[in-house]
C-alpha positions as CSV (number, residue, x, y, z in Angstrom):
1,M,74.4,80.8,113.6
2,A,77.6,82.0,112.0
3,K,77.7,82.5,108.3
4,R,80.5,83.4,105.9
5,I,80.2,85.0,102.5
6,Y,82.8,83.6,100.1
7,F,84.0,85.2,96.9
8,T,86.3,83.7,94.3
9,C,89.2,85.8,93.3
10,L,92.8,85.5,92.0
11,L,95.5,87.0,94.2
12,L,98.8,87.8,92.7
13,V,101.8,88.4,95.0
14,P,104.7,89.8,92.9
15,A,107.4,89.2,95.5
16,F,107.9,86.5,98.1
17,W,107.9,87.5,101.8
18,A,111.4,88.3,103.0
19,V,112.1,86.9,106.5
20,G,114.4,89.7,107.4
21,C,113.5,93.3,107.1
22,A,115.7,96.4,106.7
23,I,116.3,98.5,109.7
24,Q,114.7,101.9,109.0
25,G,115.7,105.2,110.5
26,N,118.5,105.9,112.9
27,F,118.0,103.5,115.8
28,K,121.2,104.4,117.6
29,T,119.1,107.0,119.4
30,D,116.1,104.7,119.9
31,P,115.9,103.9,123.6
32,F,113.8,100.7,122.9
33,Y,116.0,99.3,120.1
34,E,117.8,96.6,122.0
35,S,115.0,95.9,124.5
36,F,112.2,95.8,121.9
37,Y,112.6,96.6,118.2
38,E,115.7,94.6,117.3
39,K,114.0,91.2,117.7
40,T,110.4,92.1,118.1
41,R,110.2,93.5,114.5
42,L,110.3,89.8,113.4
43,I,106.6,89.6,114.5
44,M,105.6,93.1,113.4
45,I,103.4,93.5,110.4
46,E,104.5,96.1,107.8
47,E,102.1,98.7,109.1
48,E,103.5,98.4,112.7
49,I,107.1,98.9,111.4
50,R,105.9,102.0,109.5
51,I,104.2,103.5,112.6
52,Y,107.1,102.8,114.9
53,D,109.5,104.3,112.5
54,L,107.5,107.6,112.4
55,L,107.3,108.1,116.2
56,E,109.9,110.5,117.4
57,D,109.4,111.0,121.2
58,K,110.1,108.4,123.9
59,E,106.6,108.6,125.3
60,S,104.9,107.7,122.0
61,K,107.3,104.8,121.5
62,E,106.7,103.6,125.0
63,G,103.0,103.6,124.5
64,F,103.5,101.7,121.2
65,V,105.5,99.0,122.9
66,R,102.9,98.6,125.7
67,E,100.0,98.4,123.2
68,F,102.0,96.1,120.8
69,W,101.8,93.3,123.5
70,E,98.3,94.2,124.6
71,I,97.0,93.5,121.1
72,R,98.5,90.1,121.1
73,D,97.5,89.1,124.6
74,P,95.1,86.1,124.1
75,D,93.6,86.5,127.6
76,P,93.6,90.1,128.8
77,E,91.7,89.0,132.0
78,T,94.9,87.3,133.4
79,E,97.9,89.1,134.7
80,E,100.3,87.2,132.5
81,N,100.7,88.1,128.8
82,E,101.1,84.6,127.3
83,A,102.0,85.9,123.8
84,R,104.9,87.9,125.2
85,G,106.1,85.1,127.4
86,E,106.0,82.6,124.4
87,F,107.9,85.1,122.2
88,E,110.7,85.6,124.8
89,K,111.0,81.8,125.2
90,R,111.3,81.2,121.5
91,V,113.8,84.0,121.0
92,R,116.0,82.5,123.8
93,F,115.8,79.1,122.3
94,A,116.6,80.3,118.7
95,T,119.4,82.5,120.0
96,I,121.2,79.6,121.6
97,R,120.3,76.7,119.4
98,F,120.5,78.2,115.9
99,S,123.7,80.2,116.5
100,W,127.2,78.9,115.7
101,R,127.9,75.2,115.4
102,S,129.4,75.1,118.9
103,A,126.1,76.3,120.4
104,R,123.9,73.7,118.7
105,S,123.8,71.2,121.6
106,R,124.4,73.8,124.4
107,S,122.1,73.8,127.4
108,L,119.2,76.3,127.4
109,T,120.2,77.2,131.0
110,V,123.2,79.1,129.8
111,E,123.0,82.8,129.2
112,P,123.3,83.7,125.5
113,A,126.1,86.0,124.4
114,K,125.7,89.0,122.1
115,S,127.6,87.0,119.4
116,D,124.8,84.4,119.5
117,R,122.5,85.6,116.7
118,G,120.6,82.4,116.0
119,W,117.4,84.5,116.2
120,S,118.4,86.3,113.0
121,T,118.9,83.1,110.9
122,D,116.1,81.8,108.7
123,L,115.7,78.8,111.0
124,G,115.5,81.1,114.0
125,R,113.1,83.5,112.4
126,I,110.7,80.8,111.2
127,Y,110.8,79.1,114.6
128,I,110.1,82.4,116.5
129,I,107.1,83.2,114.3
130,L,105.6,79.7,113.8
131,G,107.0,77.8,116.8
132,P,108.3,74.2,116.7
133,P,107.3,72.2,113.6
134,D,105.2,69.0,114.0
135,W,107.8,67.1,112.1
136,V,111.3,67.6,110.8
137,I,112.2,65.4,107.8
138,F,115.9,65.2,106.9
139,S,117.4,64.5,103.4
140,D,118.5,61.1,104.6
141,E,114.8,60.3,105.3
142,S,115.2,60.2,109.0
143,F,112.7,62.3,111.0
144,L,112.1,64.0,114.3
145,R,108.8,64.5,116.1
146,K,107.7,67.8,117.7
147,E,107.9,66.5,121.2
148,D,111.7,65.9,120.7
149,F,112.4,69.1,118.9
150,E,113.2,71.3,121.9
151,D,115.0,68.6,124.0
152,D,118.5,67.3,123.3
153,F,119.6,69.2,120.3
154,G,122.7,67.1,119.5
155,W,120.8,65.4,116.7
156,R,121.4,68.4,114.5
157,Y,125.1,67.4,114.1
158,K,124.1,64.2,112.3
159,H,122.3,66.1,109.6
160,E,124.4,69.3,109.3
161,A,125.4,68.8,105.7
162,G,122.0,67.9,104.4
163,G,118.7,69.6,104.0
164,E,115.6,69.4,106.1
165,T,111.9,70.1,105.8
166,W,109.7,71.4,108.6
167,L,106.1,70.3,108.5
168,Y,103.4,72.3,110.2
169,D,100.3,70.2,110.2
170,R,98.4,73.0,111.9
171,Y,99.0,75.4,109.0
172,R,99.2,72.8,106.2
173,L,102.6,74.2,105.5
174,A,106.1,72.7,104.6
175,I,109.3,74.8,104.6
176,S,112.6,73.4,103.3
177,F,116.0,74.4,104.6
178,R,119.5,73.9,103.6
179,G,122.0,74.9,106.3
180,T,120.5,77.9,108.0
181,S,118.5,79.2,105.0
182,F,115.1,78.2,103.7
183,S,114.0,77.6,100.1
184,T,111.3,80.0,98.9
185,T,110.0,77.3,96.5
186,A,108.0,74.7,98.4
187,P,108.5,71.1,97.1
188,K,105.7,69.6,94.9
189,D,105.4,66.7,97.3
190,A,106.4,67.3,100.9
191,P,108.3,64.4,102.4
192,R,106.6,62.3,105.1
193,P,107.8,60.2,108.0
194,P,107.3,56.5,107.6
195,D,103.6,55.6,107.9
196,S,103.9,53.5,111.1
197,P,100.6,52.6,112.8
198,E,101.6,55.0,115.6
199,D,102.1,58.0,113.3
200,Q,99.5,57.2,110.6
201,G,96.6,58.9,112.3
202,L,98.5,62.2,112.6
203,L,99.6,62.2,109.0
204,Q,96.6,60.9,107.0
205,N,95.0,64.3,106.8
206,F,98.2,66.2,105.7
207,P,97.2,67.4,102.2
208,M,99.4,67.3,99.1
209,P,100.6,69.4,97.4
210,V,101.6,71.7,100.2
211,Y,101.1,75.4,100.3
212,S,103.0,77.5,97.8
213,S,105.4,80.3,98.8
214,R,102.4,82.7,98.4
215,D,100.6,80.9,101.2
216,L,103.7,80.9,103.4
217,K,103.5,84.7,103.4
218,S,99.8,84.6,104.3
219,V,100.4,82.2,107.2
220,L,103.3,84.3,108.5
221,E,101.4,87.6,108.3
222,F,98.4,86.0,110.0
223,V,100.4,84.6,112.9
224,K,102.2,87.9,113.6
225,L,98.9,89.5,114.9
226,N,97.4,86.3,116.2
227,Y,100.6,85.1,117.8
228,I,99.5,82.1,119.9
229,N,95.9,81.8,118.9
230,P,94.7,78.3,120.1
231,L,91.7,78.4,117.8
232,F,93.5,78.7,114.5
233,Q,91.5,77.9,111.4
234,D,93.3,77.2,108.1
235,D,91.5,79.9,106.1
236,V,94.4,82.3,106.4
237,R,93.6,83.9,103.1
238,R,90.5,85.3,104.8
239,K,92.6,87.1,107.5
240,L,91.0,90.3,108.6
241,R,92.2,93.2,106.5
242,F,90.8,96.7,105.9
243,K,91.7,100.0,104.2
244,A,91.4,103.4,105.9
245,N,91.4,107.0,104.9
246,Y,90.3,110.4,106.2
247,E,87.7,112.6,104.5
248,D,84.8,114.9,105.4
249,E,86.0,115.0,109.0
250,K,85.7,111.3,109.4
251,I,88.0,108.3,109.7
252,I,86.6,105.8,107.1
253,I,87.3,102.1,107.4
254,R,86.5,99.8,104.6
255,I,86.5,96.0,105.2
256,P,86.1,93.4,102.4
257,A,83.0,91.3,103.1
258,V,85.0,88.1,102.3
259,N,87.2,88.8,105.4
260,T,84.3,89.2,107.8
261,D,82.5,86.6,110.0
262,F,78.8,87.3,110.1
263,K,76.0,86.0,112.4
264,E,72.7,85.4,110.7
265,E,69.6,86.6,112.7
266,E,66.1,87.0,111.4
267,G,67.2,87.0,107.8
268,K,70.0,89.5,108.1
269,L,73.7,89.3,108.5
270,H,75.2,91.0,111.6
271,A,78.9,91.8,112.3
272,R,80.4,93.7,115.2
273,F,83.8,95.3,115.5
274,K,86.0,96.8,118.2
275,I,88.0,99.8,117.0
276,K,90.9,101.6,118.7
277,V,92.4,104.6,117.1
278,N,95.6,106.2,118.3
279,V,95.8,109.8,117.1
280,Y,99.3,111.2,116.5
281,K,99.9,114.9,115.6
282,D,103.3,115.7,114.1
283,N,104.5,112.3,115.1
284,K,103.5,112.7,118.8
285,K,100.7,111.0,120.6
286,L,97.6,113.2,120.9
287,S,94.8,111.0,122.0
288,S,93.1,107.6,121.7
289,L,89.6,106.6,120.6
290,L,87.8,103.4,121.5
291,E,84.5,102.3,119.9
292,E,82.4,99.3,119.1
293,K,80.4,99.4,115.9
294,G,77.9,97.0,114.3
295,V,76.8,96.4,110.8
296,E,73.4,94.9,109.8
297,E,72.9,94.0,106.1
298,T,71.0,91.6,103.9
299,E,73.0,89.0,102.1
300,E,72.0,90.5,98.8
301,S,73.3,93.9,99.9
302,V,76.6,92.5,101.1
303,M,77.1,90.6,97.9
304,K,76.4,93.8,95.9
305,K,78.7,96.1,97.8
306,M,81.5,93.6,98.4
307,E,82.6,95.7,101.5
308,L,81.5,97.1,104.8
309,Q,82.1,100.7,105.8
310,L,82.6,102.1,109.3
311,D,82.8,105.8,110.0
312,I,84.3,107.5,113.0
313,P,83.7,111.3,113.2
314,Y,86.9,113.2,114.1
315,P,87.3,116.8,113.2
316,L,91.0,117.8,113.3
317,P,91.4,119.9,116.4
318,Q,94.6,121.8,115.4
319,K,96.8,122.6,112.5
320,G,99.4,119.9,111.7
321,K,100.0,116.5,110.2
322,Y,97.9,113.6,111.6
323,L,98.5,109.9,111.7
324,F,95.7,107.6,112.7
325,D,96.9,104.2,114.0
326,I,93.8,102.0,113.7
327,I,93.4,98.6,115.4
328,L,90.4,96.6,114.3
329,E,89.0,93.4,115.9
330,D,86.2,91.3,114.5
331,L,84.0,90.5,117.5
332,S,81.7,88.2,115.5
333,S,84.6,85.7,114.8
334,P,84.9,82.5,116.8
335,I,88.7,83.1,116.9
336,I,90.8,86.1,117.7
337,R,91.0,88.1,114.4
338,K,92.7,91.5,114.5
339,Y,94.4,93.8,112.0
340,R,96.1,97.1,112.0
341,N,96.5,99.9,109.5
342,I,97.1,103.6,109.2
343,A,95.5,106.7,107.7
344,K,96.9,110.2,107.3
345,A,95.4,113.7,107.3
346,S,96.6,117.3,107.6
347,R,95.0,120.6,108.3
């Protein structure tokens, strides 16, 4: 029996999520810039950008690229990485269809040119991260269904001058656009398609008011690590997060209890985690650690401590500056829940 511990708290986010991110470092010498970083940073969480920017040698970056896709693979047992395939498909679509006006109704069978940068527009970036919306509502009150979104794209010419709102029923999210840019302020009442008998069943559970801009950031950050998770649940504020530091020759991971899925057995709460730690010394890969750790607590104890602690012994073997790239997966969760963070140490 799965059990969750809920806490009430007020979250303040001082700045709204920026869809684009600044290019850090000198990537003219990065061998993976065009093939990986230029576009893939759209679905990198902040910690991954920081790690990638610190890596100096080709071998470490090559390992990062390989692992980046392994983390997002929803079914490691199959040869195909469905997350990578879906990402490449969305980038291609966005590159062609959200580029210049002349490209809007162009066939997807054509090869995109370097001047086609539809992937870097707000429309393109949101599409690459979240996929096609369930509905597109235009300012003239016409609408488009998801199944028609990726077919004939000539319909965009009719609405070029007006605004549009993308509705994601799966995430209970509405995003408004004007031109190629989106509004960071969600409307009080998201527009709806006409309540025809055919559509009514799909729309009756769409809650109003829609998520605020704060929740848009939460959804986007959740999806970046759980890219094509088929078992999405709408409690994105409970996404797996943790803090990490190094002290007393140990890597210490602290996980808020509110972000953990527990299983209740014989009056105690159980949680289990898979932990991978990539160890870098002086910005070069040194080794990797892979462990599974469990936690067994009473509900009273969890409520009192408010967090779980996992310790991984690791005496620093040599003098130098160390970076620990930590990937944590909640094995007790019914859905894929992963998060990544870093810790630093020196000797």
